[in-house]
Backbone as JSON Lines, residues from 0, in Angstrom:
{"i":0,"aa":"M","n":[-8.81,3.65,26.52],"ca":[-8.01,2.46,26.29],"c":[-6.76,2.86,25.52]}
{"i":1,"aa":"A","n":[-5.63,2.7,26.1],"ca":[-4.37,3.01,25.44],"c":[-3.96,1.87,24.52]}
{"i":2,"aa":"G","n":[-4.22,0.67,24.93],"ca":[-3.86,-0.5,24.14],"c":[-4.21,-1.75,24.9]}
{"i":3,"aa":"G","n":[-4.37,-2.82,24.19],"ca":[-4.72,-4.07,24.84],"c":[-5.14,-5.1,23.81]}
{"i":4,"aa":"E","n":[-5.96,-6.03,24.27],"ca":[-6.47,-7.09,23.39],"c":[-7.96,-7.24,23.59]}
{"i":5,"aa":"M","n":[-8.6,-7.77,22.58],"ca":[-9.99,-8.19,22.71],"c":[-10.15,-9.51,21.99]}
{"i":6,"aa":"D","n":[-11.13,-10.27,22.43],"ca":[-11.46,-11.55,21.82],"c":[-12.78,-11.36,21.08]}
{"i":7,"aa":"I","n":[-12.75,-11.66,19.79],"ca":[-13.96,-11.57,18.98],"c":[-14.22,-12.94,18.38]}
{"i":8,"aa":"D","n":[-15.23,-13.61,18.9],"ca":[-15.64,-14.92,18.41],"c":[-14.47,-15.9,18.33]}
{"i":9,"aa":"G","n":[-13.61,-15.9,19.36],"ca":[-12.51,-16.84,19.44],"c":[-11.23,-16.39,18.74]}
{"i":10,"aa":"F","n":[-11.24,-15.21,18.14],"ca":[-10.06,-14.67,17.47],"c":[-9.56,-13.48,18.29]}
{"i":11,"aa":"K","n":[-8.27,-13.48,18.61],"ca":[-7.67,-12.39,19.37],"c":[-7.33,-11.24,18.44]}
{"i":12,"aa":"A","n":[-7.48,-10.03,18.99],"ca":[-7.09,-8.83,18.24],"c":[-6.42,-7.86,19.2]}
{"i":13,"aa":"T","n":[-5.38,-7.2,18.72],"ca":[-4.79,-6.12,19.49],"c":[-5.59,-4.87,19.21]}
{"i":14,"aa":"V","n":[-5.7,-4.0,20.2],"ca":[-6.45,-2.76,20.03],"c":[-5.64,-1.61,20.62]}
{"i":15,"aa":"A","n":[-5.76,-0.46,19.97],"ca":[-5.07,0.74,20.45],"c":[-5.75,1.96,19.85]}
{"i":16,"aa":"F","n":[-5.58,3.08,20.5],"ca":[-6.07,4.34,19.96],"c":[-4.95,4.97,19.15]}
{"i":17,"aa":"D","n":[-5.27,5.38,17.94],"ca":[-4.29,6.03,17.07],"c":[-4.57,7.52,17.07]}
{"i":18,"aa":"P","n":[-3.78,8.31,17.81],"ca":[-4.06,9.74,17.91],"c":[-3.87,10.5,16.6]}
{"i":19,"aa":"E","n":[-3.08,9.95,15.68],"ca":[-2.88,10.62,14.39],"c":[-4.15,10.68,13.56]}
{"i":20,"aa":"I","n":[-4.97,9.64,13.66],"ca":[-6.21,9.62,12.89],"c":[-7.44,9.78,13.78]}
{"i":21,"aa":"G","n":[-7.24,9.76,15.09],"ca":[-8.34,9.96,16.03],"c":[-9.32,8.8,16.1]}
{"i":22,"aa":"L","n":[-8.83,7.59,15.83],"ca":[-9.69,6.41,15.84],"c":[-9.03,5.28,16.62]}
{"i":23,"aa":"F","n":[-9.87,4.38,17.12],"ca":[-9.37,3.12,17.68],"c":[-9.07,2.2,16.5]}
{"i":24,"aa":"R","n":[-8.01,1.42,16.65],"ca":[-7.61,0.48,15.6],"c":[-7.48,-0.9,16.21]}
{"i":25,"aa":"G","n":[-8.05,-1.87,15.54],"ca":[-7.9,-3.26,15.94],"c":[-7.22,-4.03,14.83]}
{"i":26,"aa":"E","n":[-6.49,-5.06,15.22],"ca":[-5.82,-5.91,14.24],"c":[-5.88,-7.35,14.75]}
{"i":27,"aa":"F","n":[-6.47,-8.24,13.94],"ca":[-6.55,-9.64,14.32],"c":[-5.17,-10.28,14.28]}
{"i":28,"aa":"L","n":[-4.94,-11.16,15.24],"ca":[-3.67,-11.88,15.35],"c":[-3.85,-13.29,14.84]}
{"i":29,"aa":"G","n":[-2.82,-13.84,14.22],"ca":[-2.83,-15.25,13.83],"c":[-3.67,-15.59,12.63]}
{"i":30,"aa":"I","n":[-3.93,-14.59,11.78],"ca":[-4.66,-14.9,10.54],"c":[-3.81,-14.43,9.37]}
{"i":31,"aa":"G","n":[-4.01,-15.07,8.23],"ca":[-3.32,-14.64,7.01],"c":[-4.21,-13.64,6.29]}
{"i":32,"aa":"G","n":[-3.67,-12.55,5.9],"ca":[-4.47,-11.55,5.21],"c":[-4.74,-10.37,6.12]}
{"i":33,"aa":"G","n":[-5.32,-9.36,5.54],"ca":[-5.6,-8.12,6.28],"c":[-6.63,-8.34,7.36]}
{"i":34,"aa":"G","n":[-6.32,-7.88,8.53],"ca":[-7.24,-8.04,9.64],"c":[-7.38,-6.77,10.44]}
{"i":35,"aa":"D","n":[-7.3,-5.61,9.79],"ca":[-7.42,-4.34,10.49],"c":[-8.86,-3.85,10.47]}
{"i":36,"aa":"F","n":[-9.25,-3.16,11.55],"ca":[-10.56,-2.53,11.6],"c":[-10.47,-1.28,12.47]}
{"i":37,"aa":"Y","n":[-11.3,-0.29,12.18],"ca":[-11.21,1.02,12.82],"c":[-12.58,1.5,13.27]}
{"i":38,"aa":"A","n":[-12.61,2.31,14.33],"ca":[-13.87,2.89,14.8],"c":[-13.57,4.06,15.73]}
{"i":39,"aa":"A","n":[-14.59,4.88,15.94],"ca":[-14.45,6.07,16.77],"c":[-14.57,5.77,18.27]}
{"i":40,"aa":"S","n":[-15.17,4.64,18.63],"ca":[-15.32,4.28,20.05],"c":[-14.99,2.8,20.24]}
{"i":41,"aa":"E","n":[-14.77,2.44,21.49],"ca":[-14.47,1.04,21.79],"c":[-15.64,0.13,21.43]}
{"i":42,"aa":"E","n":[-16.87,0.61,21.69],"ca":[-18.06,-0.19,21.38],"c":[-18.17,-0.41,19.87]}
{"i":43,"aa":"E","n":[-17.95,0.65,19.11],"ca":[-18.0,0.53,17.66],"c":[-16.87,-0.36,17.14]}
{"i":44,"aa":"L","n":[-15.73,-0.31,17.81],"ca":[-14.59,-1.12,17.38],"c":[-14.93,-2.61,17.43]}
{"i":45,"aa":"E","n":[-15.59,-3.03,18.49],"ca":[-15.97,-4.45,18.58],"c":[-16.96,-4.81,17.47]}
{"i":46,"aa":"R","n":[-17.91,-3.93,17.21],"ca":[-18.88,-4.19,16.13],"c":[-18.18,-4.26,14.77]}
{"i":47,"aa":"E","n":[-17.26,-3.33,14.52],"ca":[-16.52,-3.33,13.26],"c":[-15.63,-4.58,13.15]}
{"i":48,"aa":"G","n":[-15.07,-4.99,14.28],"ca":[-14.26,-6.2,14.29],"c":[-15.07,-7.42,13.91]}
{"i":49,"aa":"R","n":[-16.28,-7.51,14.45],"ca":[-17.16,-8.65,14.11],"c":[-17.5,-8.66,12.62]}
{"i":50,"aa":"L","n":[-17.79,-7.48,12.07],"ca":[-18.11,-7.39,10.64],"c":[-16.91,-7.79,9.78]}
{"i":51,"aa":"S","n":[-15.74,-7.29,10.16],"ca":[-14.52,-7.61,9.43],"c":[-14.22,-9.1,9.5]}
{"i":52,"aa":"L","n":[-14.36,-9.68,10.69],"ca":[-14.11,-11.1,10.86],"c":[-15.1,-11.94,10.06]}
{"i":53,"aa":"R","n":[-16.37,-11.57,10.11],"ca":[-17.38,-12.31,9.36],"c":[-17.05,-12.33,7.87]}
{"i":54,"aa":"T","n":[-16.69,-11.17,7.32],"ca":[-16.34,-11.08,5.91],"c":[-15.12,-11.96,5.61]}
{"i":55,"aa":"Y","n":[-14.12,-11.89,6.46],"ca":[-12.9,-12.68,6.28],"c":[-13.22,-14.18,6.29]}
{"i":56,"aa":"L","n":[-14.03,-14.61,7.27],"ca":[-14.36,-16.03,7.38],"c":[-15.18,-16.51,6.18]}
{"i":57,"aa":"E","n":[-16.08,-15.66,5.68],"ca":[-16.88,-16.02,4.5],"c":[-15.97,-16.21,3.28]}
{"i":58,"aa":"L","n":[-15.02,-15.29,3.1],"ca":[-14.09,-15.4,1.97],"c":[-13.21,-16.65,2.1]}
{"i":59,"aa":"C","n":[-12.77,-16.95,3.3],"ca":[-11.98,-18.16,3.5],"c":[-12.79,-19.4,3.15]}
{"i":60,"aa":"A","n":[-14.04,-19.45,3.6],"ca":[-14.89,-20.6,3.32],"c":[-15.12,-20.76,1.82]}
{"i":61,"aa":"E","n":[-15.37,-19.65,1.14],"ca":[-15.63,-19.69,-0.3],"c":[-14.41,-20.19,-1.09]}
{"i":62,"aa":"N","n":[-13.23,-19.91,-0.56],"ca":[-12.0,-20.24,-1.28],"c":[-11.25,-21.43,-0.7]}
{"i":63,"aa":"G","n":[-11.84,-22.11,0.29],"ca":[-11.2,-23.29,0.87],"c":[-9.91,-22.98,1.6]}
{"i":64,"aa":"I","n":[-9.86,-21.84,2.26],"ca":[-8.65,-21.41,2.96],"c":[-8.86,-21.54,4.47]}
{"i":65,"aa":"D","n":[-7.86,-22.07,5.15],"ca":[-7.89,-22.16,6.61],"c":[-7.82,-20.73,7.16]}
{"i":66,"aa":"P","n":[-8.84,-20.28,7.89],"ca":[-8.85,-18.89,8.36],"c":[-7.73,-18.55,9.33]}
{"i":67,"aa":"R","n":[-7.15,-19.54,9.96],"ca":[-6.05,-19.26,10.9],"c":[-4.68,-19.44,10.25]}
{"i":68,"aa":"S","n":[-4.67,-19.62,8.94],"ca":[-3.42,-19.74,8.21],"c":[-2.66,-18.41,8.26]}
{"i":69,"aa":"R","n":[-1.38,-18.51,8.46],"ca":[-0.55,-17.29,8.46],"c":[-0.09,-16.95,7.05]}
{"i":70,"aa":"E","n":[-0.34,-17.85,6.11],"ca":[0.03,-17.61,4.73],"c":[-1.24,-17.37,3.92]}
{"i":71,"aa":"P","n":[-1.48,-16.13,3.48],"ca":[-2.68,-15.85,2.7],"c":[-2.76,-16.74,1.47]}
{"i":72,"aa":"G","n":[-3.94,-17.28,1.23],"ca":[-4.16,-18.08,0.03],"c":[-3.69,-19.51,0.13]}
{"i":73,"aa":"T","n":[-3.36,-19.98,1.32],"ca":[-2.87,-21.34,1.47],"c":[-3.97,-22.25,2.01]}
{"i":74,"aa":"P","n":[-4.57,-23.08,1.15],"ca":[-5.63,-23.97,1.61],"c":[-5.1,-24.94,2.66]}
{"i":75,"aa":"G","n":[-5.84,-25.05,3.74],"ca":[-5.53,-26.04,4.77],"c":[-4.25,-25.81,5.55]}
{"i":76,"aa":"A","n":[-3.54,-24.74,5.31],"ca":[-2.3,-24.48,6.03],"c":[-2.61,-23.79,7.35]}
{"i":77,"aa":"G","n":[-1.63,-23.69,8.18],"ca":[-1.82,-23.02,9.46],"c":[-2.1,-24.01,10.54]}
{"i":78,"aa":"G","n":[-3.04,-23.68,11.37],"ca":[-3.38,-24.55,12.48],"c":[-4.17,-23.81,13.49]}
{"i":79,"aa":"T","n":[-4.15,-24.28,14.67],"ca":[-4.93,-23.64,15.71],"c":[-4.08,-22.74,16.55]}
């Protein structure tokens, strides 16, 4: 996979292989805050993406933040 997108539980992420570090890299789109995840294979990348997303969503819920907000730390901001 040279590059593309994947859908993880309704959240889009761009994916690409980074030859400098020898890993696949994913980055969630349309969220506020860090949404990067890395893995050695495409299969692992999806698993790591799910773990990263789960952690992000839990933190948003704990802090009353809209997970799709483009502004980190903004309660109820953003949209769909």
